[in-house]
C-alpha positions as CSV (number, residue, x, y, z in Angstrom):
1,M,30.8,-52.2,167.6
2,D,27.7,-54.3,166.2
3,T,29.2,-56.7,163.2
4,G,26.0,-58.3,162.9
5,A,26.3,-61.5,164.5
6,S,22.6,-62.9,163.3
7,A,23.8,-61.2,159.7
8,R,27.1,-63.1,159.5
9,T,24.7,-66.2,160.7
10,V,23.0,-65.9,157.6
11,V,26.0,-65.2,155.4
12,S,27.5,-68.4,156.9
13,E,24.1,-70.2,155.9
14,M,24.4,-68.8,152.5
15,T,27.8,-70.6,151.7
16,E,26.5,-73.9,152.2
17,G,29.2,-74.7,154.0
18,T,32.0,-74.6,151.3
19,P,34.8,-73.1,152.6
20,R,35.8,-69.9,150.6
21,K,38.2,-66.8,150.8
22,A,38.1,-63.0,151.5
23,P,37.7,-61.1,148.5
24,R,41.2,-59.4,147.4
25,A,41.5,-56.2,148.1
26,L,43.4,-53.4,146.0
27,L,43.2,-49.6,145.1
28,T,41.6,-49.6,141.5
29,S,41.4,-46.2,140.9
30,F,41.4,-42.5,142.5
31,P,41.5,-38.9,140.9
32,E,45.0,-37.5,140.2
33,R,44.3,-34.2,142.0
34,Y,41.9,-32.1,143.3
35,S,40.9,-29.1,142.0
36,L,38.2,-26.2,143.7
37,P,34.9,-25.4,142.4
38,A,34.9,-23.6,139.0
39,R,32.3,-20.8,138.4
40,P,28.9,-22.5,138.3
41,A,26.9,-22.3,134.4
42,N,23.2,-21.0,134.5
43,A,23.3,-20.1,138.4
44,T,21.1,-17.9,139.6
45,A,22.5,-14.0,140.8
46,S,22.6,-14.8,144.2
47,V,24.3,-18.1,143.7
48,L,27.0,-16.1,141.2
49,D,27.4,-13.9,143.9
50,A,28.1,-16.0,146.5
51,Y,30.6,-17.7,144.4
52,R,32.3,-14.2,143.3
53,Q,32.5,-13.0,146.8
54,T,33.3,-16.7,149.0
55,N,36.5,-16.4,146.4
56,F,37.7,-12.8,146.6
57,L,36.9,-12.8,151.1
58,L,37.9,-16.2,151.9
59,P,40.7,-17.0,148.8
60,E,43.4,-18.5,151.7
61,E,40.8,-20.7,153.1
62,F,39.7,-22.3,150.3
63,A,43.8,-22.8,149.1
64,L,44.6,-24.0,151.8
65,F,41.9,-26.7,152.0
66,E,43.1,-27.4,148.3
67,R,46.1,-27.6,149.3
68,V,45.0,-30.1,152.6
69,L,43.4,-32.5,149.6
70,N,45.7,-32.7,147.3
71,L,48.4,-33.9,149.7
72,Q,46.2,-36.6,150.5
73,L,46.0,-37.9,146.8
74,R,49.4,-37.7,146.8
75,L,49.5,-39.8,150.1
76,V,47.0,-42.1,148.1
77,A,49.2,-42.2,144.9
78,T,52.3,-43.1,146.8
79,N,50.6,-46.2,148.5
80,A,48.5,-47.1,145.3
81,K,49.6,-50.7,145.3
82,A,48.9,-51.0,148.8
83,K,46.8,-54.3,149.5
84,G,45.0,-56.4,152.1
85,V,42.2,-55.6,154.7
86,K,43.8,-52.7,156.5
87,A,44.2,-50.7,153.3
88,A,40.8,-51.8,152.0
89,A,39.6,-50.3,155.7
90,L,41.4,-47.3,155.0
91,F,40.7,-46.3,151.3
92,S,37.0,-47.0,151.7
93,L,36.2,-45.0,154.6
94,W,39.0,-42.2,153.3
95,S,37.0,-42.4,150.2
96,R,33.6,-41.2,151.9
97,V,35.9,-38.4,153.8
98,V,37.4,-36.8,150.3
99,A,34.0,-36.8,148.5
100,N,32.1,-35.1,151.6
101,L,34.6,-32.6,151.9
102,A,34.6,-31.5,148.3
103,D,30.8,-31.8,148.1
104,A,30.5,-29.3,151.3
105,C,33.1,-27.0,149.4
106,Q,30.7,-27.1,146.4
107,S,27.9,-26.3,148.1
108,A,29.6,-23.8,150.6
109,C,31.1,-21.9,147.6
110,C,27.8,-21.7,145.5
111,G,25.9,-20.1,149.2
112,S,23.9,-23.3,150.1
113,Y,25.3,-23.5,153.3
114,V,22.5,-25.7,154.8
115,S,23.8,-28.6,152.8
116,C,27.1,-28.8,154.1
117,P,26.4,-29.7,158.1
118,P,25.5,-32.9,156.9
119,L,28.5,-33.9,154.4
120,L,30.5,-32.7,157.4
121,R,29.1,-34.6,160.2
122,A,29.1,-37.4,157.5
123,A,32.8,-37.0,156.7
124,L,33.6,-36.6,160.7
125,D,32.0,-39.6,161.3
126,C,34.4,-41.6,159.0
127,I,37.2,-40.1,160.6
128,A,36.5,-41.1,163.9
129,V,36.0,-44.9,162.7
130,E,39.1,-44.9,161.2
131,K,40.5,-43.5,164.4
132,S,39.0,-46.4,165.9
133,L,40.1,-49.0,163.8
134,V,44.0,-47.6,163.9
135,A,43.8,-47.8,167.5
136,G,42.5,-51.4,167.7
137,G,45.0,-52.8,165.1
138,F,41.9,-53.2,162.3
139,A,41.0,-56.3,164.3
140,E,37.1,-55.6,164.5
141,Y,37.3,-54.9,160.3
142,E,39.6,-57.8,159.7
143,E,36.7,-60.0,161.8
144,W,34.0,-58.4,159.6
145,F,35.7,-58.6,156.3
146,A,36.5,-62.5,156.5
147,E,32.7,-63.6,156.7
148,G,31.1,-59.9,155.3
149,I,30.6,-60.7,151.4
150,A,29.4,-63.7,150.5
151,Q,26.9,-65.3,147.3
152,E,22.9,-65.5,148.3
153,R,22.3,-68.2,145.5
154,S,18.5,-68.5,146.3
155,R,18.9,-64.8,145.0
156,A,21.4,-64.4,142.8
157,A,23.0,-61.5,144.2
158,T,25.6,-60.5,146.5
159,A,25.5,-60.4,150.2
160,I,26.9,-57.5,151.9
161,D,26.9,-57.7,155.8
162,I,26.2,-53.9,157.2
163,G,28.8,-54.2,160.1
164,R,27.3,-51.4,161.5
165,F,30.1,-49.2,163.5
166,R,29.9,-46.6,166.0
167,S,32.7,-44.9,167.6
168,A,31.4,-42.0,169.9
169,S,33.7,-43.2,172.3
170,V,36.6,-41.7,169.9
171,L,34.8,-38.4,169.3
172,I,34.0,-38.0,173.3
173,D,37.6,-37.8,174.1
174,D,38.1,-35.6,171.6
175,E,37.6,-31.8,172.4
176,R,37.8,-30.5,168.9
177,L,36.0,-33.2,167.1
178,G,33.4,-34.0,170.2
179,P,31.8,-30.8,170.1
180,L,31.7,-30.0,166.5
181,F,30.2,-33.6,165.8
182,R,27.6,-32.7,168.5
183,L,27.0,-29.1,166.5
184,L,26.7,-30.3,163.0
185,S,24.2,-33.0,164.2
186,D,22.0,-29.9,165.3
187,L,22.3,-28.3,162.5
188,S,21.9,-31.3,160.2
189,M,18.8,-32.0,162.0
190,P,15.4,-30.7,160.8
191,H,15.5,-29.3,164.8
192,L,13.3,-25.9,164.8
193,G,15.9,-23.8,165.8
194,S,18.3,-25.1,163.4
195,S,15.6,-24.3,160.4
196,L,15.0,-21.2,161.0
197,F,18.8,-19.9,161.7
198,F,19.5,-21.3,158.4
199,A,16.6,-19.2,156.8
200,S,16.5,-16.2,158.7
201,P,20.5,-15.4,159.8
202,E,19.2,-12.0,160.5
203,V,16.6,-13.4,163.1
204,S,16.1,-11.2,166.4
205,P,13.4,-11.0,169.0
206,Q,11.9,-8.7,166.6
207,K,11.5,-10.2,163.5
208,A,12.5,-13.1,161.3
209,P,13.3,-11.8,157.6
210,L,13.3,-15.5,155.8
211,A,15.1,-16.6,152.7
212,F,13.8,-19.3,150.9
213,A,16.7,-21.3,149.1
214,D,18.3,-18.3,147.6
215,G,22.1,-19.1,148.2
216,A,23.0,-15.7,149.1
217,F,26.3,-14.9,150.4
218,H,27.2,-15.2,154.0
219,L,30.3,-14.3,155.4
220,G,29.8,-16.2,158.9
221,W,28.9,-19.3,157.6
222,A,31.2,-19.3,154.7
223,E,33.8,-18.6,157.3
224,L,32.4,-21.1,159.3
225,I,32.4,-23.7,157.0
226,S,35.8,-23.0,155.5
227,G,37.3,-23.6,159.1
228,W,35.3,-27.0,159.8
229,L,36.4,-28.1,155.6
230,I,40.2,-27.1,156.8
231,L,39.5,-28.9,160.4
232,L,38.4,-32.1,159.1
233,A,40.7,-32.4,156.1
234,T,43.9,-31.6,158.2
235,V,42.6,-34.4,160.7
236,Q,42.2,-37.0,158.5
237,L,45.2,-36.2,156.5
238,E,46.9,-36.9,160.0
239,T,45.1,-39.9,160.3
240,S,45.7,-41.6,157.1
241,A,49.4,-41.0,157.7
242,S,49.9,-42.4,161.2
243,S,47.7,-45.3,160.4
244,G,50.6,-47.8,159.8
245,V,49.3,-49.1,157.1
246,L,51.1,-46.3,154.4
247,T,54.2,-45.8,153.7
248,L,55.0,-42.0,154.1
249,P,58.2,-40.7,152.7
250,R,59.8,-38.0,154.3
251,A,59.3,-35.2,151.5
252,L,55.7,-36.2,152.2
253,A,55.5,-36.1,155.9
254,M,57.4,-32.7,155.8
255,D,54.7,-31.5,153.8
256,C,52.2,-32.9,155.8
257,E,53.6,-31.4,158.9
258,A,54.2,-27.8,157.0
259,I,50.7,-28.0,156.5
260,Q,49.5,-28.6,160.0
261,R,51.4,-25.8,160.8
262,D,49.8,-23.2,158.2
263,A,46.3,-24.8,159.4
264,T,46.6,-23.3,162.8
265,P,46.6,-20.0,162.8
266,V,43.6,-20.0,160.7
267,L,41.8,-22.6,162.9
268,E,42.5,-20.6,166.4
269,S,42.0,-17.1,164.8
270,K,39.2,-15.0,166.7
271,R,38.9,-12.4,163.9
272,R,37.0,-14.8,162.1
273,C,33.6,-15.8,162.5
274,Y,33.8,-19.4,165.3
275,V,31.6,-21.3,167.3
276,E,32.5,-22.6,171.4
277,P,30.4,-24.8,173.3
278,D,28.0,-22.8,176.1
279,G,27.4,-25.6,178.5
280,D,24.5,-27.5,176.4
281,R,24.2,-24.9,173.6
282,F,26.7,-23.1,171.2
283,L,27.8,-19.5,171.3
284,F,28.0,-18.1,168.1
285,Y,31.2,-15.3,167.5
286,N,31.8,-12.6,165.1
287,F,28.5,-13.8,162.6
288,R,27.5,-11.0,160.0
289,R,26.3,-11.4,156.5
290,T,29.1,-9.0,155.0
291,A,32.5,-8.0,155.7
292,T,31.3,-4.6,156.6
293,G,28.5,-5.4,159.1
294,Q,28.1,-5.2,162.4
295,P,29.3,-8.7,164.3
296,K,27.1,-10.1,166.5
297,R,26.7,-13.0,168.6
298,V,24.3,-16.1,168.6
299,I,23.6,-18.9,171.0
300,L,22.0,-22.0,169.8
301,G,20.7,-24.6,172.2
C-alpha cells in the first residue's frame, strides 16, 4: 500500500504543529430499498426493445440481483448506528460498489453493454480493497485516517490525502475474481479487439457488421453481465457480513446463506453464456444475439 508518505508530511505541516483529532465517522444516509430500473422514457426503439427482451428473457437473474442488493441495504440499516474508523472504511467502499453495480444494471437493461465493464471493474476493485483491509484488521486504513484529512490554511481548503491502495494479491489469489478482473480490464480499455467485439458481436473472418451505439439487445452480453452482477453483489454481501465490523442478526444471516444458495445454480449454469480463461485469452461459450440464434464460441485475447 502507498498511503502517500510525502502527502502525509505536507498534511502534517499544514496543521502547523497543532494537535488535532481525526474526524468522527458516522453513517448519515442510505436508501431504504433498491428497485430494478424502470422502463426508460423517450428512448429509441432499440433501447426499448432491449429493455423488453431483458425483462422477458432474464427475469429471474435480475430479480435475484435485486434481492441481493436489498439484503445489503437491510444489513446497512441494521448497522446504521455503527461508528468509528472501521465502519467508515467499510461503508465508504461498499457504497461505491452498490452505486457501480446499480448503474451497470441500468446500462445492461437498456442495451448499453459497453458501459458495464468499467463499472463492474470499479466495483470489483473496491471489493478487493475491502477484503484486503478486513484481512489486515483495517490497520492501514486506521493509519491513513488518522492523518489523511486536514485543513490547508494557505488555501482555505480541506485537504484529503488520496491514500492510494492496490490489492492485487487479493485478486491474484481468488480463482473467480482474478480472471474476472483481468477480463473486465481488457473489456474496459480501448483495445482494438474489445472495441470491435462490442461494436460488432457478429464479427467473423468474412465480415464485420458494425453497430454505432445503437443499444440493440444481445442475449449473450445480457447473460454475461447479469451473472457478473449477481457474482459481485453476492461477494460484496459475504464480505460485509463476515467483516467483523457489523452486527449480523440470525434471521439476516440465514437470508444471506439462502441467497448464496440461490445464486450458485445461476453462476454455474453452462446453458447460459459464460466465459472461461484460455491461457492468456478468454473463451466465450453460448454467445448469441437472440434466444433462437445459433450459439457460438468466441476467443478474445
